[in-house]
N, C-alpha and C positions, 0 to 999 in steps of 0.2 A: 129841186127841193128834197131834202132828206126827211122822211117820215119815220119816226121811231115808234115802236110798239108800246102798248100800255105796260107790258112787262118791263121794258126798259125804264119807263118813267117811274114805275113803282119799285124799282130795284132797292133792296135793303142792304144795310151794312153787315159786316161779319157778325155771326152770333157768338155766344160765349165759348162754345166748344172750338169754333174755328179760330178765335183769338188766342185761345190757349195753345193750340197747335202751332200757329204762326209764330208765337213768342216762346215756344219751347226750346230748351237747350241754349246753345250759343247762336244767337240770331244773325251772326256774321257767317254762319256755315249753312250748307245745303240742307234741305229737308229730305227725308227718306223718300225714294221713289216707290210708289205702290206697285205690287206685283200680282198678276192673275193667279199665281200659285198659292196665295194666301186667301182663304175664303172671305175674311173680313175686308181685305183690300179689294178683292174682286167685286164685292158688293158696291163699294165706292165707285169703282171703274165702270160699272154697268148701271149706275144711277144717273138720271138726267140732272144737270146742274142748273142753278138759278142765277139771275143777273146780280151784279154787285153795284152798290152805290159808288160811282167813280170818285167821289170825294172822301171815301173812307181812308183814314190816315194810315192804316196798316197795309194798304196796297203796295207801297214801295218796299216794305219789308218782305212781304210774300213774293213779290216779283223778283227781288234779288236772290232769295233762297231758291226759287224755282229755276232761275237762270243758272245758278251754281249746280243744281242737280242735273240740269240738261247737259252741262259741259263737264261733268265730273270725270268722265273717262276720256283722257286726252287722245287715246288711240281710236276711240269710236264716239266722238262727241255728237250729241243730238242736234237736229236742225229745227226742233220745235218741242214744246211741252205744254200740257194743259194742267190747270189747277187740280183736277181730280187725280192726276198722277203724283201729287204730293199730299193727297188726302183731303183736299178742299173742293167740295162740289159747288164751285162758283165759275161763272163764265169769264175766265181769264186765260189767255194763252200767249206764249212767246213763239215767234216764227222768224226764221232767217229769211231775209229778202234777197233771193237770188236774182230778182229783177231790178235791183238797184246797185249802183256803183259802191264798191266796198263790201257788199254782201252783209249789210247790218242786221242785227237782231232787233225786232220791234215787238212791243207789248200791245196786245189788243184786248180791250175791255168790252164785254158784252157783244162779241162779234156775231153777225148774222148774215148768212149767205142768202141773198134774195133772188138770185138767178144763176143758172148753170147752162153752159153751152151744150148743144147736141154733139159737138165734136168731143170725142173721148180719147184718152191716151192710157196706155198700160205701162206701169213702171214698178220697180222693185221697192218694197216697203218693209220696214221693221218697226219695232216699238220698244221704247225704254221700259215699258211695263210687261213685256212678253219676251223673256229671255230666249235667245237662240232660235228665233222664229222669223222667217221672212216669207214674202209672197209677192206675186205679180198682180198688183191691184189696178183695176180699171177706175179711172177718175175723169171728171170733166176737165177739159183743157183750159177753159176760161170760166171765171165766176164774177159775180158782182157782190161786194161785201160792204156792209155798213158796220161801224164800230165806233168806240170812243177811245181816245188816246189817254195816256196817264196824266196829261195836262188838261183833260176835260173837253178837248175839241171833238166834235162829232164829224165823222168822215164817211165818204162813200167812194169806193174804188172799183175799177175793173182790173182784175188781176189774172194773168195767164201763166202757163208753163209750170215749172217745178214749184214755184212759190204757191200757185193755186192748189197744187197737189198737197203740199204741207198744210195749208189752211183747211182743206177738206178733211185731212186726217185729224188735225187738232180739234176742229169743230165737231167732228164725230165723237171725240172723247167727251165733249160737253153734253152730248145727247146720250151718253152711256153706250156708245157703239164702238167696238174694237174692230181692227181691220180684218181679222179672220171672218167676221160676220159679212163684210163686203165680199170676201172671196167666195163664200157660199152663195151669196146673192147673184154674183156674176156667173157662177157655174150654171145657173138655171136660165141664163139668157143667151141669145145669139147676137153676133155682131158682124157688120160688114167692114172688112179691112179696106182702108183707103190707099195704102201703099205697101209695097213689099219690104221697104227698107226701114220705115219708121212705124212705131206701134201706135198709129192713129186709127180710130175706128168710130163708127156710129152704131147705136143699138139697132138690131134687126127687129122690126116690129111685124109680128104676124097679123094677117088680116082677121078681122072679127067676122065670125060666121053666124 
């Protein structure tokens, strides 16, 4: 049984300002990707987002414009994007499913990670909102995710590997967390490496005295 939080049940539709942005300009074109270099946009990127009513009629418009923004650079297309990255603090993300045949892009509404594995992995990450910056980020190898589809279906999945990494990166955006924050957090921790060939590890927990 999937139990959704009160926050999910009480999700609201887009407000007036959000509707104006979603419908701004040519709605068949991408929305601008917010950047940390702009103080106003940085505030959006570091603000926690709220759930969206899955029945809001503007979701397909926003989703299309988000996807276009994600894939705007044909030489370096993104593999995920969150609504705050186009100026909308709502819990909506696109993620490419490297765990499915054909590597499809899927839209997740109100995603929530409810469990993370002790097994960790380190991998190279960048961000559409942070130009020319990459880092080796430690993420959980496997997660449990609950979410709503654009068709209104409630789902729960166990997801692992690179797709789980992307989902963690994008859901961090929904909490106002950028990947450089994760880099600083992991620098303060110790890890046990499980193999010399693959970047799998578990956090080293120091005994309490």
